[in-house]
C-alpha positions, 0 to 999 in steps of 0.5 A: 461184652458182658460186664462182671464184678470179683464182687458179685454176691454168689458169682459161681460157674454155674450163675455165670453159664446161666448169666452169659447164656441170657446174655446170648438170647438176648443179643439175639433177639436184637439181631433177630429184630434186626434182621427182620426189619431191615427183610420187611424194607427190602419188600418195601422197596422191590414189591408191586406198588400197583398190587400191594398198597402199603397201608403202614406198619404195625408192631408186635412181639414173637416168642420165640426159643431165644426170648420176646423178639419185638419188631415192626412189619408193614401190613399191604393192602391187595385185591383179591379175584374177586375184586374184595380188598384183603391184608397181608403181611409181605415179610410173613409170607416171604418167611413162610412164618408158621406161628401159634398165635405169637410164638414161633414153632420152634419154640412150639417144638419144642413145647411139644417135645416136653409135653409129650413126658412130663406135665404142663406145669414142669414144662411151664419150668422147662422152658423158662430155663432152656429158652429165656423164655415164661409161658405159664402152665396155662398158657403151654395148655392153650399151645396145645389145646390151638394145635390140636385144634389145627390137625383136627381141621386137617383131619377132617379136610382129609377124610372130606377129600377121602370121601370124596373119591379126592385122595389118589396117592401115586404109590402103588404096591401088592401088598399093604401090612397094617397094625392098630391097638389101643393104648390107656393114658393118664390124662392132665388137668382139663383133659382128663375124663369126668369119672373114676377112669382118668385114662383114655384112649388112643387109638394107633394105625401102621401100615408098612409094605413088608420089613428088612433087618435092622442094620448092624443086626442080625435078629432085630427086624424093622418094617419099611415104608412105615406111615403112622395115623394117632387118635383120641377119637371114636371108633368110627372116625378113627376109621375113616382117618386110618383109610384117609391116611393111606389112600393120601399115600397109595393107589389102593386100587392096585393093593391086591392083599390087604392084611390087618394085624390087630387084638381083637379089639371090636373096633380094629376088627369093624376097619375090616368088614366094609372093606376087603382086609384081612384080619390077623389076630396079632401074634404078640396078644395070642402069645400074652393072653397065653402068658397070662391065663397059662401059668405052667411053663412048658404047657405055653410052649406047648400052646404057643407053639401050636396057633404059631404054627396055625394049627388054631384046632388044635390048640383051642382043643387042647384049651378044653383037654386042660379045662375038661381036668381041672376043677370048675371052681378053681381060678385056674379054670376060669383063666382058661374058659377067658383064655379059650373064649379069646380066641375062640372069638378071633379063629378067623384071624388065628388062620395063617393067609397063604 
């Protein structure tokens, strides 16, 4: 049991809470060590000794959310189908041990949750406070990079299988809705692009089969059967990744109609070029462009109404008429010209699908 004294200096509830938390974590580490070594002993006794030859114990240290767990486990030698020798840890196989180096998956997930919100340095501080564990900012970065490489390998494999026609999803739907967009993010440290631009575009792709009212709401909707993929890669790679992600889940041969919503960026529209996909300029971006380029509230509403009703030609004509009545030297004229160019360039995406 945890021992304390009334003579302890700085003995506050906050300090007591920290001490008990560390004590509990240390005891949990001891319990985990005992369980792991006990399981390893059982696997030794119950294994097929003709297949798996015991090559002795090896000491290891597993970094967990409770702290470091030092334990020993046996390594076994066995023969592959081609007769070559190989080794494995039966304990790892039995427990489905999924680690990044010697870091447990629970600790990795905690690190990733923090990294998504704060800096590598702050993540290191949070882990020390929450997990009875110390990992430096550089160590946090290394874990993120290692996991990223593993994800990249899986993505490359998925793309390769799709290009060979080996990805055949089981789900069959007549219509598939897709959305793609880019988000510019500031990156930390070594990941930050060189030069003046400190941001990098994260490409996002979402697919879904429809939408329904959010539970408890009369106006808000949520999409149905959502699938998401994201990447910092170039547009050509992302196009392949998005296609493979869909093929992995859906039987694309049975999809009769595919509709892709986007902001009209070249890399998004390129997705439709060699596939039977209908492009639609997302109404959010149409509204955003109008609000940014047209200052008069009443005119904004009139234009929004025309484009939402699919009256693209009337909407474009209205913008031209506004330009005629505006001095070419005015900033307002330049904004209207930019709005017209944007919408005219994406006119094919302004025509509603029947």
